[in-house]
C-alpha positions in Angstrom: -1.5 -16.9 2.4 -1.0 -18.3 -1.0 2.6 -19.5 -1.2 5.3 -21.1 0.8 7.7 -18.2 0.1 5.8 -16.1 2.6 7.7 -16.3 5.9 6.8 -15.0 9.4 8.2 -11.6 8.8 6.2 -11.2 5.6 3.0 -12.4 7.4 3.6 -9.8 10.1 4.2 -7.1 7.4 1.0 -8.3 5.5 -1.0 -8.0 8.7 0.2 -4.4 9.4 -0.5 -3.4 5.8 -4.0 -5.0 6.0 -4.7 -3.0 9.2 -3.6 0.2 7.5 -5.8 -0.4 4.4 -8.9 -1.1 6.5 -8.2 1.9 8.7 -7.1 4.2 5.9 -3.8 4.9 7.6 -0.5 5.6 5.8 2.6 3.5 6.4 6.3 4.2 6.5 8.5 1.5 5.0 11.8 0.8 3.3 11.5 -0.6 -0.2 14.4 -1.1 -2.6 16.7 0.4 0.1 14.8 3.7 0.1 12.5 5.1 2.8 8.9 5.4 1.6 5.8 7.1 2.9 2.8 5.2 1.4 -1.0 5.1 1.6 -1.9 1.4 0.9 -5.2 1.2 -0.9 -5.6 -2.4 -2.1 -3.9 -5.6 -0.8 -4.0 -9.1 -2.3 -2.1 -11.5 -4.4 -0.8 -11.5 -7.9 -1.3 -14.3 -10.4 1.6 -16.2 -8.9 0.1 -16.0 -5.4 2.6 -13.5 -4.1 1.3 -10.7 -1.8 1.1 -7.3 -3.5 -0.1 -3.9 -2.3 -1.3 -1.0 -4.4 -0.1 2.2 -2.8 -0.2 5.9 -3.3 3.3 7.2 -2.3 3.4 10.7 -0.8 7.0 11.0 0.5 10.4 9.4 0.8 12.5 8.3 -2.1 11.6 6.5 -5.3 13.8 5.2 -8.0 11.6 6.7 -10.7 10.8 9.8 -8.7 7.4 11.2 -7.6 5.3 13.9 -9.1 3.5 16.4 -6.8 1.1 14.9 -4.3 -2.3 14.1 -6.0 -0.7 13.2 -9.3 -2.3 10.0 -10.7 1.1 8.8 -12.1 2.4 8.2 -8.6 0.5 4.9 -8.1 2.8 2.0 -7.3 2.2 -1.8 -6.9 4.8 -3.2 -4.5 5.7 -6.7 -3.4 4.8 -7.1 0.3 7.9 -9.3 0.9 10.2 -6.5 -0.2 8.7 -4.0 2.3 10.9 -3.7 5.4 10.5 -1.8 8.7 6.8 -1.2 8.1 5.0 1.1 10.6 1.5 2.4 10.6 1.4 6.2 10.8 -1.0 8.9 12.0 -0.4 11.1 8.9 -3.3 12.2 6.7 -4.6 9.8 4.1 -3.6 10.6 0.6 -4.9 9.4 -2.8 -5.3 10.3 -6.4 -8.3 10.3 -8.7 -7.6 7.1 -10.7 -7.3 4.4 -7.9 -10.4 2.6 -9.3 -9.0 2.2 -12.8 -8.6 -1.4 -14.0 -5.3 -2.9 -12.9 -3.7 -6.3 -13.3 -1.1 -6.3 -10.5 -3.5 -7.8 -8.0 -5.3 -10.8 -9.3 -7.1 -11.7 -6.1 -8.1 -8.8 -3.8 -8.1 -9.3 0.0 -9.0 -5.8 1.2 -9.5 -2.4 -0.6 -9.7 0.9 1.2 -12.8 1.8 -1.0 -14.7 -0.9 0.9 -14.3 1.0 4.1 -15.7 4.5 3.4 -16.8 4.9 7.0 -13.2 4.8 8.1 -12.4 8.1 6.3 -10.1 10.1 8.6 -11.6 13.5 9.6 -10.8 16.3 7.2 -8.1 18.7 8.2 -6.0 16.1 10.1 
């Protein structure tokens, strides 16, 4: 997966997040010791070959705090290896208008939710 620092737990975490991106499903996880509710939109590797995920957080705790749901400032790029207790949820998919803006956190993209528009969850769920 790009580097020897990725262990079995990170590979399992990566696979869960990959499934969530493709299926446009939110995840629950612990990051930085705080519970998070996240919609993973883009998954890949940074310039150093470490797995990263671009997420739209919609609940839980954040060191810098979250603005109301839908705020474009809420986007976060997180290190996959630091995500613990990852679980795919049945919650509604959430996003903000500027996901497609240029970003440099993920140098090599594996999957992007925008590539799977047919997987949009039904409205009202």
